[in-house]
C-alpha positions in Angstrom: 56.2 34.5 -6.2 56.5 31.9 -3.4 53.4 30.0 -1.6 52.9 31.4 2.1 52.4 27.6 3.9 50.1 27.9 6.8 49.3 24.3 8.9 46.3 23.7 10.2 44.8 21.2 12.8 41.7 19.8 11.5 40.7 19.3 14.6 40.6 22.7 16.0 40.5 24.9 12.5 42.2 28.1 12.9 39.3 30.4 11.7 41.7 33.7 11.5 44.0 31.8 8.6 41.0 30.1 7.2 39.2 33.5 6.9 42.7 34.6 4.9 43.1 32.1 2.4 39.0 32.6 1.9 40.2 36.4 0.9 42.8 35.1 -1.3 40.3 33.2 -3.5 37.3 35.8 -3.3 40.5 38.3 -4.9 40.7 35.6 -7.6 43.9 33.9 -5.9 44.7 30.3 -5.9 44.9 28.5 -2.6 46.1 24.5 -2.5 44.0 22.5 0.5 43.7 19.0 1.9 40.8 16.9 1.3 40.1 13.7 2.2 41.2 11.9 -1.6 44.6 14.4 -2.3 45.3 18.0 -2.1 43.5 20.3 -4.4 44.2 23.6 -5.9 41.8 26.0 -5.2 40.3 28.9 -7.0 37.1 31.2 -7.3 34.7 28.5 -9.4 32.2 31.2 -10.8 36.0 33.7 -11.6 36.6 32.9 -15.2 40.1 34.3 -14.4 40.7 32.2 -11.9 39.6 29.1 -13.3 42.1 30.3 -15.8 44.7 30.8 -13.2 44.1 27.2 -12.2 44.9 25.7 -15.7 48.4 28.0 -15.9 49.3 26.9 -12.9 49.4 23.4 -13.7 49.9 23.1 -17.4 46.8 21.5 -17.7 45.0 21.3 -20.9 42.0 23.7 -21.0 39.5 21.1 -22.4 40.3 19.0 -19.0 37.2 20.1 -16.6 38.0 21.1 -13.2 35.4 19.9 -10.2 33.5 22.4 -8.1 33.8 21.8 -4.6 30.5 22.7 -2.6 30.2 22.7 1.3 26.1 22.8 1.3 23.9 21.4 -0.4 21.8 24.2 -1.5 24.7 25.6 -3.3 24.4 22.8 -5.9 20.9 24.0 -6.8 21.8 27.6 -7.6 24.8 26.1 -10.5 22.8 23.2 -11.9 19.5 23.3 -14.3 18.3 19.7 -12.3 19.1 17.4 -9.8 18.0 13.9 -10.3 16.4 12.0 -7.9 19.1 9.5 -7.5 21.5 12.1 -7.6 20.0 13.1 -4.4 19.7 9.7 -3.1 23.6 9.2 -3.5 24.3 12.9 -2.1 22.6 12.0 1.0 24.8 8.6 1.7 27.8 9.7 0.3 28.2 13.5 0.9 30.5 14.7 2.2 32.6 12.1 0.6 34.8 11.1 -2.3 32.2 11.3 -4.8 31.8 13.9 -7.6 29.0 14.3 -9.6 28.2 15.8 -13.0 24.8 17.6 -13.7 23.9 20.5 -16.8 25.2 23.5 -15.7 23.5 27.0 -15.4 24.9 30.1 -16.7 26.1 31.2 -13.4 29.2 28.5 -13.7 31.5 29.8 -16.7 32.7 27.6 -19.6 36.3 28.3 -17.9 35.7 26.0 -15.4 33.9 23.3 -17.2 36.6 23.3 -20.0 34.1 24.5 -22.7 31.5 22.0 -21.4 27.8 22.7 -20.5 27.8 20.0 -17.8 29.7 20.7 -14.0 31.5 18.4 -12.1 30.6 19.1 -8.0 31.8 17.2 -5.1 31.7 17.8 -1.6 35.0 16.7 0.1 34.9 15.2 3.6 37.5 17.3 5.2 37.0 20.1 7.9 39.8 22.5 6.7 38.6 22.0 2.7 34.9 22.2 4.2 35.4 25.5 6.2 37.9 27.1 3.0 34.8 26.6 0.9 32.7 28.4 3.2 34.9 31.1 3.9 36.0 31.4 -0.2 32.6 32.1 -1.3 30.7 28.3 -1.7 32.2 27.5 -4.9 36.0 26.5 -5.1 37.2 24.9 -8.6 39.9 22.7 -7.1 41.7 19.9 -9.7 44.3 17.9 -7.8 47.3 20.2 -6.8 50.2 19.1 -8.7 51.5 19.7 -12.5 49.6 17.8 -15.0 50.4 14.7 -15.3 52.3 14.0 -12.4 51.4 11.9 -9.5 48.7 13.3 -7.1 49.6 15.0 -4.2 49.0 13.3 -0.5 51.1 16.0 1.7 51.5 19.6 1.3 55.2 19.2 0.7 54.3 17.4 -2.7 52.2 20.5 -3.4 55.1 22.9 -2.6 57.7 20.8 -4.7 55.5 20.9 -8.0 53.4 24.3 -7.4 54.9 26.6 -4.7 56.4 28.9 -7.2 53.2 29.2 -8.4 50.4 30.0 -5.9 49.7 32.1 -3.3 48.7 30.0 -0.5 49.1 26.5 1.0 46.9 24.9 3.8 49.0 21.8 5.4 46.5 19.7 6.9 48.9 16.4 6.7 48.7 13.1 4.7 45.1 12.8 3.4 43.2 10.0 4.7 42.4 8.0 1.1 45.2 9.0 -1.5 43.3 8.6 -4.6 40.6 10.9 -6.6 37.0 11.2 -6.0 34.6 8.2 -7.9 33.1 10.2 -10.8 29.6 9.7 -12.1 27.8 11.4 -14.8 24.3 12.1 -14.4 24.0 14.0 -17.7 23.2 10.1 -19.5 20.1 8.5 -19.7 21.3 5.6 -16.9 24.3 7.1 -14.6 27.7 6.3 -15.9 31.1 6.2 -13.9 33.5 8.6 -16.0 36.3 7.5 -13.0 36.3 4.8 -10.6 37.3 5.6 -6.8 36.8 4.6 -3.1 33.3 4.3 -4.0 32.6 1.3 -6.3 30.3 0.6 -8.7 28.8 -1.8 -6.5 28.2 0.8 -3.9 26.5 2.9 -6.0 24.1 0.4 -7.4 23.0 -0.8 -3.8 21.8 2.7 -3.6 20.2 3.9 -7.2 20.4 0.4 -8.9 21.6 0.0 -12.6 24.8 2.7 -13.2 27.1 1.6 -16.0 30.5 1.8 -16.3 32.1 4.0 -19.2 33.3 1.9 -21.6 36.8 3.3 -21.9 37.5 2.5 -18.6 36.8 -1.4 -19.2 40.2 -2.9 -20.0 39.0 -4.9 -23.0 37.9 -1.9 -24.6 41.1 -0.1 -24.0 40.8 1.7 -27.6 37.9 3.2 -26.6 38.4 6.8 -25.5 37.1 7.7 -21.8 34.2 9.9 -22.1 35.4 12.1 -19.1 37.6 14.5 -21.3 40.6 14.6 -18.4 41.2 10.8 -19.0 42.5 11.2 -22.3 45.5 12.5 -20.7 48.5 10.7 -19.4 48.0 11.0 -15.7 50.0 10.5 -12.4 53.4 9.4 -14.1 56.5 9.1 -12.2 59.8 10.5 -14.0 60.8 7.0 -14.8 59.3 4.7 -17.1 56.9 2.3 -15.5 55.5 -1.3 -16.1 52.9 -3.3 -14.5 53.9 -7.3 -14.2 51.1 -9.1 -14.0 50.1 -13.0 -13.3 50.6 -15.9 -10.7 52.4 -14.0 -7.6 55.7 -16.0 -7.3 56.3 -16.1 -11.3 55.6 -12.4 -11.2 58.3 -11.9 -8.0 60.8 -14.1 -10.5 60.2 -12.0 -13.6 60.9 -8.6 -11.7 63.7 -9.9 -10.2 65.4 -11.2 -13.2 64.7 -7.5 -15.0 66.0 -6.0 -11.9 69.4 -7.9 -11.9 69.8 -7.5 -16.0 69.5 -3.7 -15.2 71.8 -3.5 -12.6 74.3 -5.9 -14.4 74.3 -2.6 -17.0 74.5 -0.4 -14.3 71.4 1.0 -14.1 69.2 1.0 -10.8 65.5 0.3 -10.8 62.9 0.9 -8.4 60.2 -1.8 -7.6 56.7 -1.7 -6.1 55.8 -4.5 -3.7 53.9 -5.0 -0.6 54.4 -5.8 2.9 53.5 -9.6 2.2 56.7 -9.6 -1.0 58.9 -6.8 -0.5 61.4 -9.5 0.9 61.7 -11.8 -1.7 63.2 -9.2 -3.9 67.1 -9.7 -4.3 67.9 -6.6 -6.2 66.9 -3.2 -7.0 65.0 -0.3 -4.6 62.0 -1.8 -3.1 59.1 -0.2 -1.7 56.1 -1.6 0.2 52.7 0.4 -1.2 51.1 -1.1 1.6 49.5 -4.3 2.6 47.1 -6.4 0.4 44.8 -7.8 2.9 44.2 -3.9 3.6 44.1 -2.7 0.0 43.1 1.4 1.6 46.6 1.3 2.0 47.8 0.3 -1.2 45.7 3.5 -2.4 47.1 5.7 0.2 50.6 5.2 -0.5 50.7 4.8 -4.4 51.5 8.8 -5.3 53.8 8.6 -2.5 56.2 5.9 -3.5 56.0 6.6 -7.2 57.3 10.2 -5.8 59.9 8.6 -3.9 61.2 7.2 -7.3 61.6 10.1 -8.8 63.7 11.7 -5.6 66.0 8.3 -5.8 66.2 8.9 -9.8 65.8 5.2 -10.8 65.8 4.3 -14.3 62.9 2.1 -14.7 60.3 0.9 -12.3 58.7 -2.3 -12.4 55.1 -2.9 -10.2 53.1 -5.9 -8.8 49.4 -5.6 -10.4 46.8 -4.8 -7.4 43.7 -6.5 -8.5 42.4 -6.2 -4.8 39.0 -7.0 -4.1 37.2 -3.3 -3.3 39.5 -0.7 -4.5 41.5 -2.8 -7.6 39.7 -1.0 -10.1 40.4 2.2 -8.9 44.0 1.4 -7.8 44.6 -0.2 -11.3 42.8 2.7 -13.1 45.5 4.9 -11.9 48.9 2.6 -11.8 47.8 1.6 -15.2 47.7 5.8 -16.6 51.0 6.2 -14.7 52.7 3.4 -16.8 51.3 4.4 -19.9 49.3 1.1 -20.2 52.9 -0.9 -20.0 51.9 -4.1 -18.9 54.4 -7.5 -18.6 51.7 -10.1 -18.6 54.1 -13.6 -17.3 52.6 -16.8 -18.6 51.4 -19.5 -16.5 54.1 -22.7 -16.2 52.3 -24.8 -18.3 51.9 -22.0 -21.1 55.5 -22.1 -21.5 
């Protein structure tokens, strides 16, 4: 089976094609679609068999919960036991948007969708095609990222076709996504709301709305030995085919170190990929250099992260070295994905006076 690909103009949704995609979902099929974060692989969230198909298509572990996408706040009330007041405040501020919230589910949501948990993750995407598809498909669409499990998430329809084109029914091509990394996840089943996955909406932004919000201990760098609470975060994600290492330290010394590693690899007949920025890429002397964006415009780094990792797959490099991106707003989310992609392989360059 080869997925049918339809192109949607988000400014002028073709309702006939969206209705066709919705019928596929209602019949238990799978449709990949764009959101503002990454492309999602959609199935009927209330159909246990459809959720099973999602796991099978992705090669995804069955204890990794699926996020239920909705298009109407009223639909949230019918699948959870309670909506805490603070969650309502966040929804008012950030839905539709790149925010997922976890609640105690009711019997309407099958355990196959929630990875066997009594809680359910829910979000309302901020993308016209996604919202139209959710409505056409019955109101509840389970949708993890539309890639093979462990691979970099898809930010274009071509990425979806590369990974899943033979395994699903339809791909809705809505062009490049707007953010490029997955939504922030906040767990409201805890006494104090807890961030299980960082994203575009930061801890500071959430705290401004609802007060105290904790960060899952497994996400804090000093606690890397602690397993994150979110089941999906215990698996290797976002990984390119070649081994990836992050080089951290003072900028000039990072560039010097990566140049040295690239020269050594080339002397051994190996080609390496280098992830740089617009500001630094001209300072590299060897390897295949790709700019991920501008440090002064950190949203561009998030947007191009997965795309650059996939480009290096196509170039079949033997290894990849990346600068670190501890940027002011999205740095935590970017580094969370980059560290997972690297399997937490970090080369720390000592300062001059430490040698």
